[in-house]
N, C-alpha and C positions, 0 to 999 in steps of 0.2 A: 543372430539378426537377420534371418531370412524370414522366420515366421514373424518377428516385427514389421519387415516391409508387407509382408503379405497382409497383416492389418491394416497398416498406413494407407494400403489401396486401398481397402473395404471404407476404411476411413472417408477415405478422400471421396468416394463414390459414393456415399451414403449423406456425406456433408452437403456437396454439390449438390443433390436433391434437396437438402434444408435451406441451403443458400437458394436457389430461384424461388421455394415459396415464402423465403421471409423476403426478401424483394417486395412483392407484393403487399404484404404488411408495412412494412416501411415509410414505401414508396406513397401510400395512401394517405397513412399518421404524416409525414410530411406536409402535404399539400393542404388535409382537411383537421387533422388534429383527430382523427376517429380510428378505432383499432378495427377492422373490419373482421369479424369474427365468423364469417360467411365465405372466406378464403378457403377454407379448408377444403368445404364443398364444392367449391369450384375445381380444386385440384380433384378429387375422385370424379368430379364430373367430366375433366378431361381426360383422365383411366378409361371412364366408361366409353365415352364416344372413339377413343381409341382403338378399344374393342371391338366394335361396332363395325366402325369400317373397315379395321383390316378382315376382321371376320364377313363382310360382304365383298371384300375384294379375293378374299379364299375363295368363296364360294363360286365363283367367277373364274377361277383359275389361274388370276393373275398374280399373286402369290408366286407360284411353282416358276412365273417367266419375272416377276421383274419384283423380287421384294423387295429390296431396298428403292426403289423407286414406290413401290407402296405405303412404306412407311412413312417416307419423307411425306407424300400426299396426305397422308390420315393425321400425322404431327399438324403439319399446314391445317388443315381442314379443323382440328379440334381445337388449336388455338385460336381460329376462328371464332368457330362457334362459343368456346369459354369468355375470349373476349365482349362478344355480343353479349352475351348470360348476364357478366357482371357490371357492362353498362346497364341492362334493365335493371339487375339490380339497385345500381345507386341512383336512377332515376326513379325506381319505386318508394325504395325501402329509406333510401338517405339523404335525398336532395329535399324533400319533404320538411324532414327536419333538421337542414342544417344550421338555422338560426335559433333551436330546442337547446334544453340543458343537454348534457353530457349524458347525464341518466334516462333518458329519451333515444336519445341516438343510441345508446349502449343497449337498452330493452331492443329496440328493431333489428341493432345487429345480432345479438344471440336471436332471436326470432325467426328471423331470416335464413340463420343456420339452421335452426331444426325443419324449416320448411324445406329448404334444397334435400338436406338431408332424408326425409322422409318422401319425398318427393321421388330421389333416387329408389329410394326402396319398390315403391309401390307401382313404379314402372320399368325397373331393372328384376326385383326381386331378392330375395334375402340371401341367396343363394352365391358364390362365390361365379364368377365369369372368368373363364380363361382367355388365355394369351394365345396365336399360334405364336410359338418361339422357336419353331426348328429353326431358320435360318439365323437367329441370335446366339444357337447352342454353340456350345464349344468353346475353345480359347488357346492359347500357346503357353510354351513353358519358357523362364527366362534363365537356366541354371533350374536351381529349385522351387524359383518362383511362378507360381502360375497365374495367368491373368487370362481372363475369360474375355470374348467378345463384346458381351454386354456393357462391363467394367471401362470398356476403349471407347464403346460409344456415347455412355453416359457421362464420362471425364470430357471427352471433344465435346461432345454437345453443349455441356453445362459450358464450358470457357466460351464456346463461339456464341453463345446468347449473354452472358455476361460483358462478352466487348462488345456484341451489339448495343445492348443496354449502355455503357459506357457512353458509345458515340455519340446516341441517340440522345441524350441527356447533354453532353457537352459540345455536342458539336451540329445540330442542327435547330433549328426556330423551335420546335415545340419543343423540346427539352431546354432552351432558353425559355421560354415562357414558363413549364412547368419550375423550374428553380425561381422566377421572380414570383410565379406564384405563392411559392412554398416560403419564399420571404417575406413578401408585403400582397396581402392579397387588394387592397384598396390603391395601392400606388400602382401592381399591375392592371387595373381596370383604369386606370385614368391616363396609360399609355395607351389604352386599347387592346388589351390583353384578355378573352372571352374566358374566364374563371368556368365558368360550368361547360364547355369544351377540353380547357385541359384538365379537370376533375373527371370528366369523363376516359378521358384519353388513359390517365394515368388507370385507372380502375380495370380498362382495357389490357393496358402492358401486363400491369402485376395478372391480371389473368391468364395470359398467354404464355405468361413464363411457368406458372402454376400447370397450367394445363401439360407443359412438355416435360414436367416435372411428374404429373402423374402418369402418363402414357410410358414413361423410362420406369416406373416402380413398374409397371404394369408387365412388363416385359421382364424386368429384373429379376420380377418373384414370381411372375408366370400368372397370376389372376387379379383381380379386382374384385372389391366389395363396398357395398352403397356407404357404408361408414369408414373406409378406407381414407377418410380425412383427417377425420378427428385427431388421430393422436399426432400424425406428422403436423398438423396446423397447430396444434400449440408447442411442440418442439420447435418451428418454423416462428412462430410468436417469440418463443423465448430465446432463439438464436437473432433475432430483431431486436429485443430488448439486450441480450448480451453484448450486442456490435455498440449499441448505440442506436434506439427507435427515432427515426427520420434519416439515417445515413446510410447510404446504399453501400459503399465501402463497410461500413462498420456490418451490416446485414450478411454479407458475403463471408466475413470473416467469421461473424457471430455461426453462422450455418457450419461451416466446415468443425470450428471447434467443437460444436455439438454435436455432429458427425463425429468427429474422432475420440472425443469423448465414449460414447454409448458402442464403440467399437473395442475400444483398447482396454475400457472397463469391463467387457466382457469378456476379452481374450486374456485378461493375467488376472482378474481377482475370481478366486474361489465364487461359483454360483453367482458372480457377475454378471451372466445372462439372464437372469430373473431377476436383476434390480437396476439394467442399465438404462433405466427412462429416469430413477432416482437420481445416478448420479450427476445424468445431462444437468439436472433441476440446482443438483448441489453445486454442480459448478458457477451455472446462474447467479446463485443466492451469495456465493463466496463475491465474485466479480464483483457484483451490485453492492455489496456492504464495503466493498475499498472503495468503489469508483461507480457512484449512482448513477452516472449519466453513463457506461456502458463504456467499452473499450475505448471506440472512436469519440466517442462525447455526443451528445444529443441536440439536434438539430445544429449543425454546424454550419455556417451563409456557406461556404464554398462546396460544400458535398450535398446538403441537403437538397431533397428531391419534395 
């Protein structure tokens, strides 16, 4: 039981990261029915911006005196940077093709993904960049269960961001505009909602969540790499589809399921660690075979964004 609880916590930690990234996919799809395949690279850009800012603050001695303040500042600035980057990507690569065929938009998304990944490689190099993780190392024990501080940070911050997103979507004017645009763009325009602004804000929110996930992954594993966004991006997309693409609650649940399956498969199945990615997609295929619109259903009016 102790071993199971340890793996359960590991699964929640990984699933929370997938959920944050999956929300970007599902929000954009809910608004404009577009799969933003460049979203994984936004996740990687957030991780890089975090290590650059933290390293800069560490070089000036601020990490020794106020490490948690530096982490908070770095996360806010990284989220802001990635939000602006995503808005630029939407304006350059997606907005001109909004009324084109789905194939044209898909090719543009794939091209932007390759462009951003190679941009990271050329500007940051092909080698891993190490995070200053001394202040997050260590942990505590509850009986035989060991929990490290970074797991607590990831679970706490993920929960806070998910609650903040729900509040934004269901309790604010911009959230109401997002839901109206997702349900009917023509009618929302007739009542004065600026769909271009809503779409840009949606990209920005999804990118900010992905940036936070990128920093948490960098702190958890100790380093970032220019191509780190590809595999988590694919898994987060699978999580969004598993939960019901376009459904924010489904994206959260799908991310947790993918993370849990990956960890449990690696823990309990012989040589499962070598095939953990396969098990996550097997679960996705099985669920979609019996529930083609995902666990929560696709584009449910009450929860669609």
